[in-house]
C-alpha beads as a LAMMPS data file, in Angstrom:
LAMMPS data file: protein, C-alpha beads

107 atoms
106 bonds

1 atom types
1 bond types

-500.0 500.0 xlo xhi
-500.0 500.0 ylo yhi
-500.0 500.0 zlo zhi

Masses

1 110.0

Atoms # bond

1 1 1 42.245 -164.525 62.431
2 1 1 38.693 -165.900 62.336
3 1 1 37.300 -162.652 63.719
4 1 1 39.063 -160.691 60.980
5 1 1 37.588 -162.976 58.336
6 1 1 34.078 -162.532 59.778
7 1 1 34.573 -158.753 59.825
8 1 1 35.624 -158.746 56.155
9 1 1 32.607 -160.913 55.296
10 1 1 30.345 -158.457 57.178
11 1 1 31.647 -155.609 55.053
12 1 1 31.299 -157.557 51.800
13 1 1 27.878 -158.829 52.897
14 1 1 26.733 -155.244 53.427
15 1 1 28.333 -153.546 50.421
16 1 1 27.423 -156.027 47.658
17 1 1 23.675 -156.266 48.361
18 1 1 23.370 -152.518 48.832
19 1 1 25.262 -151.917 45.569
20 1 1 22.150 -153.403 43.941
21 1 1 19.474 -152.042 46.293
22 1 1 20.518 -148.370 46.370
23 1 1 20.226 -147.836 42.585
24 1 1 16.798 -149.527 42.668
25 1 1 15.666 -147.220 45.495
26 1 1 17.041 -144.145 43.731
27 1 1 15.180 -145.052 40.553
28 1 1 11.903 -146.403 41.982
29 1 1 11.747 -145.301 45.600
30 1 1 10.416 -147.668 48.234
31 1 1 8.074 -149.496 45.837
32 1 1 7.464 -152.814 47.619
33 1 1 5.140 -154.121 44.892
34 1 1 7.763 -153.549 42.177
35 1 1 10.468 -154.962 44.434
36 1 1 8.623 -158.293 44.756
37 1 1 7.591 -158.294 41.100
38 1 1 11.248 -158.042 40.111
39 1 1 12.380 -160.467 42.803
40 1 1 10.069 -163.146 41.386
41 1 1 10.224 -162.019 37.731
42 1 1 11.361 -165.449 36.550
43 1 1 12.163 -168.899 37.913
44 1 1 15.845 -168.163 38.516
45 1 1 15.254 -164.989 40.505
46 1 1 12.415 -166.777 42.327
47 1 1 14.829 -169.597 43.146
48 1 1 17.221 -167.131 44.773
49 1 1 14.394 -165.286 46.534
50 1 1 13.046 -168.498 48.045
51 1 1 16.546 -169.651 48.960
52 1 1 17.198 -166.421 50.867
53 1 1 13.804 -166.626 52.612
54 1 1 14.464 -170.168 53.845
55 1 1 18.059 -169.294 54.750
56 1 1 16.733 -166.401 56.811
57 1 1 14.404 -168.696 58.768
58 1 1 17.291 -171.086 59.439
59 1 1 19.487 -168.159 60.452
60 1 1 16.910 -166.805 62.946
61 1 1 16.570 -170.264 64.493
62 1 1 20.351 -170.555 64.796
63 1 1 20.695 -167.067 66.281
64 1 1 18.167 -167.655 69.030
65 1 1 19.241 -171.227 69.771
66 1 1 22.996 -170.660 69.774
67 1 1 22.799 -167.134 71.166
68 1 1 20.681 -168.290 74.097
69 1 1 23.020 -171.228 74.732
70 1 1 26.014 -168.873 74.868
71 1 1 24.098 -166.256 76.890
72 1 1 24.592 -163.613 74.193
73 1 1 22.637 -160.385 74.549
74 1 1 20.578 -158.382 72.041
75 1 1 19.920 -161.299 69.688
76 1 1 17.186 -159.302 67.953
77 1 1 19.902 -157.107 66.377
78 1 1 20.946 -159.916 64.030
79 1 1 17.377 -160.460 62.851
80 1 1 17.060 -156.719 62.184
81 1 1 20.341 -156.812 60.221
82 1 1 18.931 -159.730 58.260
83 1 1 15.820 -157.696 57.385
84 1 1 17.721 -154.499 56.553
85 1 1 20.466 -156.108 54.475
86 1 1 20.230 -159.891 54.341
87 1 1 21.742 -163.147 55.485
88 1 1 24.990 -162.014 53.843
89 1 1 25.397 -159.368 56.570
90 1 1 23.481 -160.788 59.533
91 1 1 25.188 -164.182 59.546
92 1 1 28.824 -163.052 59.537
93 1 1 27.971 -160.360 62.099
94 1 1 26.424 -162.988 64.382
95 1 1 29.371 -165.345 63.830
96 1 1 31.790 -162.525 64.674
97 1 1 29.983 -161.734 67.935
98 1 1 29.589 -165.465 68.672
99 1 1 33.332 -166.036 68.200
100 1 1 34.106 -163.171 70.569
101 1 1 31.669 -164.619 73.128
102 1 1 33.230 -168.094 72.864
103 1 1 36.739 -166.701 73.245
104 1 1 35.661 -164.574 76.197
105 1 1 34.077 -167.565 77.939
106 1 1 37.167 -169.747 77.445
107 1 1 39.527 -167.151 78.948

Bonds

1 1 1 2
2 1 2 3
3 1 3 4
4 1 4 5
5 1 5 6
6 1 6 7
7 1 7 8
8 1 8 9
9 1 9 10
10 1 10 11
11 1 11 12
12 1 12 13
13 1 13 14
14 1 14 15
15 1 15 16
16 1 16 17
17 1 17 18
18 1 18 19
19 1 19 20
20 1 20 21
21 1 21 22
22 1 22 23
23 1 23 24
24 1 24 25
25 1 25 26
26 1 26 27
27 1 27 28
28 1 28 29
29 1 29 30
30 1 30 31
31 1 31 32
32 1 32 33
33 1 33 34
34 1 34 35
35 1 35 36
36 1 36 37
37 1 37 38
38 1 38 39
39 1 39 40
40 1 40 41
41 1 41 42
42 1 42 43
43 1 43 44
44 1 44 45
45 1 45 46
46 1 46 47
47 1 47 48
48 1 48 49
49 1 49 50
50 1 50 51
51 1 51 52
52 1 52 53
53 1 53 54
54 1 54 55
55 1 55 56
56 1 56 57
57 1 57 58
58 1 58 59
59 1 59 60
60 1 60 61
61 1 61 62
62 1 62 63
63 1 63 64
64 1 64 65
65 1 65 66
66 1 66 67
67 1 67 68
68 1 68 69
69 1 69 70
70 1 70 71
71 1 71 72
72 1 72 73
73 1 73 74
74 1 74 75
75 1 75 76
76 1 76 77
77 1 77 78
78 1 78 79
79 1 79 80
80 1 80 81
81 1 81 82
82 1 82 83
83 1 83 84
84 1 84 85
85 1 85 86
86 1 86 87
87 1 87 88
88 1 88 89
89 1 89 90
90 1 90 91
91 1 91 92
92 1 92 93
93 1 93 94
94 1 94 95
95 1 95 96
96 1 96 97
97 1 97 98
98 1 98 99
99 1 99 100
100 1 100 101
101 1 101 102
102 1 102 103
103 1 103 104
104 1 104 105
105 1 105 106
106 1 106 107
């Protein structure tokens, strides 16, 4: 049940952010300067940008700490997923793999 929920959250965490990123890329290309200008265009968007940046740092710490403790392999994949999509995809993907690892170790 929990694994199914994490899988659904992975899909949602991939689709929703990319539903906003793809139109931007189609319109402006890979314009990093414009991307950050729009990300920090006002205090509210800056609030969310900073929140995601800090959440990412916390997520990376959790991945390497918990992943090492559970002897999970390829921990770098979750950081890459975080960079390519965001915490909304990387975190549920890590939690899915973590849950599978925990269940495997208890059997």
